[in-house]
C-alpha positions as CSV (number, residue, x, y, z in Angstrom):
1,M,22.8,-13.3,364.4
2,T,26.3,-11.8,363.9
3,V,26.3,-8.0,363.9
4,T,28.1,-6.5,360.9
5,I,29.7,-3.2,360.2
6,R,26.7,-2.4,357.9
7,D,24.3,-2.9,360.8
8,I,26.2,-0.4,362.8
9,A,26.2,2.0,359.9
10,K,22.5,1.7,359.4
11,E,21.8,2.4,363.1
12,A,24.2,5.3,363.2
13,K,22.9,6.7,359.9
14,V,26.4,6.9,358.4
15,S,28.2,4.9,355.7
16,P,30.0,1.6,356.4
17,S,33.2,3.3,355.4
18,T,32.7,5.9,358.2
19,V,32.2,3.1,360.7
20,S,35.4,1.5,359.4
21,R,37.3,4.8,359.9
22,V,35.9,5.0,363.5
23,V,37.2,1.4,364.2
24,N,40.6,2.5,362.9
25,D,40.5,5.8,364.8
26,S,40.9,7.9,361.7
27,P,41.6,11.6,362.3
28,L,39.2,12.4,359.4
29,I,36.2,11.5,361.5
30,S,34.9,14.0,364.1
31,Q,35.0,13.2,367.8
32,E,31.2,13.6,368.0
33,T,30.7,11.0,365.2
34,K,33.2,8.6,366.8
35,E,31.4,8.7,370.1
36,K,28.1,8.2,368.5
37,V,29.3,5.2,366.5
38,R,31.2,3.6,369.4
39,A,28.1,3.9,371.6
40,I,26.1,2.0,369.1
41,M,28.8,-0.6,368.7
42,K,28.7,-1.1,372.5
43,D,24.9,-1.4,372.5
44,L,24.9,-4.0,369.8
45,N,27.9,-5.9,371.2
46,Y,29.9,-5.4,368.1
47,T,33.5,-6.6,368.2
48,P,35.7,-5.1,365.4
49,N,37.7,-7.5,363.3
50,S,41.3,-7.3,364.5
51,I,42.5,-8.2,361.0
52,G,41.4,-4.9,359.7
53,K,43.8,-3.0,362.0
54,Q,46.6,-5.2,361.1
55,L,46.0,-4.8,357.4
56,A,46.0,-1.0,357.7
57,K,49.6,-1.1,358.9
58,Q,50.9,-3.2,355.9
59,S,51.5,-2.5,352.2
60,S,52.3,-4.8,349.3
61,F,52.2,-2.1,346.6
62,N,50.2,-4.6,344.6
63,I,46.6,-4.4,343.2
64,G,44.4,-7.4,342.5
65,F,42.1,-7.7,339.4
66,L,39.9,-10.7,340.3
67,F,37.3,-12.5,338.2
68,S,35.9,-16.0,337.7
69,T,35.0,-17.9,334.6
70,Q,34.1,-21.4,333.6
71,S,35.0,-20.8,330.0
72,K,38.5,-20.5,328.4
73,E,36.8,-18.4,325.7
74,V,36.7,-15.4,328.0
75,L,40.4,-15.3,328.2
76,L,40.4,-14.9,324.4
77,D,37.9,-12.1,324.5
78,T,39.4,-8.7,323.4
79,F,37.2,-6.9,325.8
80,F,38.8,-8.7,328.7
81,Y,42.2,-7.6,327.6
82,D,41.0,-4.0,327.1
83,I,39.8,-3.9,330.7
84,I,43.2,-5.1,331.8
85,R,45.0,-2.5,329.7
86,G,42.8,0.2,331.3
87,V,43.6,-1.1,334.7
88,Q,47.3,-1.2,334.0
89,S,47.4,2.3,332.7
90,V,46.6,3.6,336.1
91,V,48.1,1.0,338.4
92,F,51.5,1.1,336.8
93,A,51.5,4.9,336.6
94,N,51.2,4.8,340.5
95,D,54.2,2.5,340.8
96,Y,52.0,-0.5,341.9
97,D,52.2,-4.0,340.5
98,L,49.1,-5.8,339.2
99,T,48.0,-9.4,340.1
100,I,45.4,-10.9,337.7
101,C,43.6,-14.0,338.9
102,D,40.8,-16.2,337.6
103,L,39.4,-17.4,340.9
104,N,38.0,-20.5,339.1
105,Y,41.4,-22.0,339.6
106,L,41.6,-21.5,343.4
107,K,41.2,-24.5,345.7
108,S,37.5,-25.1,346.2
109,K,37.5,-24.3,349.9
110,Q,39.7,-21.2,349.6
111,S,38.1,-17.8,349.1
112,F,39.8,-14.8,347.5
113,L,39.6,-13.1,350.9
114,E,41.9,-15.7,352.4
115,R,44.2,-15.8,349.4
116,F,44.7,-12.1,348.8
117,V,43.1,-9.9,351.5
118,Y,43.8,-11.6,354.9
119,N,47.4,-12.4,353.7
120,K,47.8,-8.8,352.5
121,K,49.1,-9.9,349.1
122,V,47.3,-6.9,347.6
123,D,46.5,-3.4,348.9
124,G,43.2,-3.3,347.1
125,V,41.0,-5.3,344.6
126,I,39.0,-4.7,341.5
127,L,36.3,-7.3,341.5
128,H,34.0,-8.4,338.7
129,V,30.4,-8.1,339.7
130,S,29.8,-11.9,339.5
131,L,32.0,-12.3,342.6
132,V,30.0,-9.9,344.7
133,N,27.3,-10.7,347.3
134,P,26.3,-9.1,350.6
135,E,28.6,-11.4,352.6
136,V,31.7,-10.4,350.6
137,I,30.8,-6.7,350.8
138,N,30.3,-7.0,354.6
139,S,33.7,-8.6,355.0
140,L,35.5,-6.0,352.9
141,E,33.7,-3.1,354.6
142,E,34.4,-4.5,358.1
143,L,38.1,-4.8,357.2
144,G,38.1,-1.3,355.7
145,F,39.8,-2.9,352.7
146,P,39.8,-0.9,349.4
147,Y,37.8,-2.4,346.6
148,V,35.9,-1.4,343.4
149,I,33.4,-3.5,341.5
150,V,33.3,-3.7,337.7
151,G,29.6,-4.0,337.0
152,Q,26.5,-2.3,338.4
153,T,25.1,-3.6,341.7
154,E,22.2,-2.7,344.0
155,E,24.5,-2.7,347.0
156,D,25.7,0.6,348.5
157,T,29.3,0.4,347.4
158,T,31.7,1.6,344.8
159,W,31.2,0.4,341.2
160,V,31.7,1.4,337.6
161,D,29.8,0.2,334.6
162,I,28.7,1.0,331.0
163,D,25.3,2.6,330.9
164,N,23.8,-0.3,328.9
165,S,20.3,1.0,329.3
166,I,21.3,4.1,327.3
167,G,23.0,1.7,324.8
168,G,19.6,0.1,324.2
169,E,18.1,3.6,323.7
170,L,20.8,4.6,321.2
171,A,20.2,1.4,319.2
172,V,16.4,1.8,318.9
173,T,16.5,5.6,318.3
174,H,19.0,5.1,315.4
175,L,16.9,2.4,313.7
176,L,13.7,4.5,314.0
177,D,15.6,7.5,312.5
178,K,16.6,5.3,309.6
179,G,13.0,4.5,308.8
180,Y,12.8,1.0,310.4
181,K,9.5,0.4,312.2
182,K,9.4,-3.2,313.4
183,I,12.5,-3.6,315.5
184,S,13.4,-7.0,317.1
185,F,15.9,-7.8,319.8
186,I,18.0,-11.0,320.2
187,S,19.1,-10.7,323.8
188,G,21.4,-12.6,326.1
189,T,20.3,-14.9,328.9
190,Q,17.6,-13.8,331.3
191,D,20.0,-13.6,334.3
192,E,22.6,-11.5,332.4
193,S,22.4,-8.0,333.8
194,I,24.1,-6.4,330.8
195,S,21.5,-7.8,328.4
196,N,18.7,-6.9,330.8
197,H,19.7,-3.3,331.0
198,R,20.1,-3.1,327.2
199,L,16.6,-4.6,326.8
200,E,15.2,-2.0,329.3
201,G,16.5,0.8,327.1
202,Y,15.0,-0.9,324.1
203,K,11.5,-1.1,325.8
204,R,11.7,2.3,327.3
205,T,12.5,4.0,323.9
206,L,9.6,2.2,322.1
207,K,7.3,3.3,324.9
208,N,8.5,6.9,324.7
209,K,8.0,6.9,321.0
210,H,4.5,5.5,321.4
211,I,5.3,2.3,319.6
212,N,3.5,-0.8,320.8
213,L,5.9,-3.5,322.1
214,N,5.6,-6.7,320.1
215,K,6.7,-9.5,322.5
216,D,7.3,-11.8,319.6
217,Y,10.2,-9.6,318.5
218,I,12.1,-10.2,321.7
219,V,14.0,-13.5,321.9
220,V,16.2,-14.7,324.7
221,G,19.5,-16.2,323.5
222,E,22.9,-17.3,324.7
223,G,25.1,-14.8,322.8
224,T,26.5,-17.3,320.3
225,E,26.7,-17.4,316.5
226,E,24.5,-20.5,316.3
227,D,22.0,-18.9,318.6
228,G,21.8,-15.7,316.4
229,Y,21.3,-17.9,313.3
230,N,18.5,-19.9,314.9
231,H,16.7,-17.0,316.4
232,M,16.9,-14.9,313.2
233,Q,15.2,-17.8,311.4
234,E,12.4,-17.8,314.0
235,L,11.9,-14.1,313.6
236,L,11.7,-14.3,309.8
237,A,9.1,-17.1,310.1
238,L,6.7,-14.8,312.0
239,E,3.5,-13.8,310.2
240,N,4.6,-10.2,310.6
241,P,8.5,-10.4,310.6
242,P,10.7,-7.5,311.8
243,D,12.4,-5.1,309.4
244,A,15.4,-4.6,311.8
245,V,17.2,-6.6,314.4
246,I,19.4,-5.6,317.4
247,C,21.9,-8.3,318.4
248,I,23.4,-8.6,321.9
249,N,26.9,-9.0,320.5
250,N,29.0,-9.6,317.4
251,Y,28.8,-13.3,317.5
252,T,25.0,-13.2,317.6
253,A,25.0,-10.7,314.7
254,I,27.2,-13.0,312.5
255,G,24.7,-15.8,313.0
256,A,21.8,-13.5,312.2
257,L,23.6,-12.3,309.0
258,R,24.0,-15.9,307.9
259,A,20.3,-16.6,308.3
260,L,19.4,-13.4,306.4
261,Q,21.8,-14.2,303.5
262,E,20.4,-17.7,303.2
263,K,17.0,-16.0,302.6
264,S,18.6,-13.7,300.0
265,L,17.4,-10.7,301.9
266,S,19.0,-7.3,301.2
267,I,20.8,-5.7,304.1
268,P,20.0,-2.9,304.9
269,Q,17.1,-2.4,302.5
270,D,15.0,-5.4,303.5
271,I,16.2,-5.5,307.0
272,G,18.6,-3.5,309.2
273,V,21.1,-5.2,311.5
274,L,22.7,-3.5,314.5
275,T,25.0,-5.0,317.2
276,F,26.4,-4.1,320.5
277,D,30.3,-4.0,320.7
278,N,32.6,-2.8,318.0
279,F,35.2,-5.5,318.1
280,P,36.4,-7.9,316.8
281,L,34.0,-8.5,314.0
282,A,31.7,-5.5,313.5
283,P,33.8,-3.4,311.1
284,Y,34.9,-6.4,308.9
285,V,31.9,-8.4,307.9
286,N,29.7,-7.9,304.8
287,P,28.1,-5.5,305.2
288,P,30.0,-3.7,308.0
289,L,27.8,-3.6,311.1
290,T,26.4,-0.5,312.8
291,C,27.2,-0.9,316.5
292,V,26.8,0.5,319.9
293,E,30.4,0.7,321.1
294,V,31.3,0.2,324.8
295,D,34.7,1.5,325.8
296,T,36.1,-1.3,328.0
297,F,39.5,0.2,328.2
298,E,37.9,3.3,329.9
299,L,35.9,0.9,332.1
300,G,39.2,-0.6,333.5
301,H,40.8,2.9,333.6
302,V,38.1,4.5,335.7
303,A,37.7,1.4,338.0
304,S,41.4,1.6,338.8
305,E,41.4,5.3,339.3
306,L,38.6,4.9,341.9
307,L,40.6,2.2,343.6
308,M,43.9,4.0,343.7
309,K,42.1,7.0,345.3
310,K,41.0,4.7,348.1
311,V,44.4,3.0,348.4
312,T,46.7,6.0,348.3
313,S,44.6,8.7,350.1
314,N,42.5,6.5,352.4
315,F,39.4,7.8,350.6
316,Q,36.5,5.5,351.7
317,E,33.3,7.1,350.5
318,N,31.3,5.1,348.0
319,E,31.0,6.2,344.4
320,Q,29.1,5.0,341.4
321,K,29.9,5.8,337.8
322,L,28.1,4.9,334.5
323,L,30.1,5.4,331.3
324,L,28.2,6.4,328.2
325,P,28.4,4.2,325.1
326,K,28.3,5.7,321.6
327,L,26.8,4.7,318.3
328,I,29.0,4.0,315.2
329,Q,27.0,3.9,312.0
330,R,27.9,1.6,309.1
331,K,26.3,0.1,306.0
332,S,24.1,-2.5,307.8
333,T,21.6,0.2,308.7
334,E,22.0,2.7,305.9
335,K,18.6,2.2,304.5
336,Q,17.6,4.4,301.5
337,L,14.3,6.1,302.4
338,S,11.7,6.4,299.6
339,I,10.9,9.9,298.6
C-alpha cells in the first residue's frame, strides 16, 4: 500500500500541510519538527513527490474555479454566477486571473490534476465539493498545492459553506412563531448534503420545541417545479394535512403554490409557504415568498480569500468556515393570529 503524506502526518501528529512544508524545507517549521517528520518518512519508506518541489518554484498568476455538472441548467443558475462574482472580487483585486472550468467537458481519461495542477496552469484551485474525495485531497496535500473546497466535507481540509442546518432551524422557528403547528418539508434528494443539513435543522428544532416529528410530513424530492406540485398534492391528501410547508428551493415552491391554488387554499391563512433561496423567483410570485436567504456571493468571496492567503503568503493550515443564512419575511407566512 502506498504511503501518503496524510499517513506521515498522522504518525507524526501534525497536519498534512506541516509535512508538506517539511518536504519543501520551509523556514516556518522548527528544526525539531523537521527532524521528527523526516525520521518517520524514512521509517515508512516515504518518497516525496518531486512535482511538488517543481511547482513551488513556478507561478502562473492564475486561479482555477473548478466544478462539474451534467446539466446545462446549472450554467443558467444565478447562484452559480453569484459565486463566480464573489471569487472574482478577490482574485482580480490581487492582480490574478481566473480560469473557470466545467470538468464535465474534459477528456474522459484526463483529471483536473493533470490539466491544471501538474502543468502549473493555475497557482491554486477552488473546488466544488462534488469533485472531492480522499485520493484528490491526498494528491493536493502531497504536492503542497493550495486549494479550497466550496461545500462542507468530513475531510481535514479547508472548506467554506453556508450553515444549512441553521437555515432549517430559522425556517421552522419562524413558522412556529407565526402560529403554524403542522410543518412539512419537501426536501431534495437523499444524497444531497445541502438538503440533508437543512432537514437536520428542521428535525432538531422540532425536537427542541418538544413537537413530535410526523414522518409523513417529510417528502424526498428532486428540487423541480413538477416535483413540488406532486408532493404538495400528496401532503394535502393526508388524513391530517400540514398547515405549513418548507420547500428546498424556489422551483419546488412554485410547484407547491400551483397545487395549493388549484385547491383554492388561502396563503398564508390556510397554509404557510416558506422556501430556501431568495432569487430568482421568491420576491415576485403571488404571494411573495418568505425565504431563508443564502449569500452565495459571500460564499465565493470567502473561499477565494482563504485561497489567496494560501497562495500569496504560503499559509497552509486548514480552516473551516460556515456562513450564516438569514430569514426574509414576506406575505406567504404572514398569518393573522386569532385573538
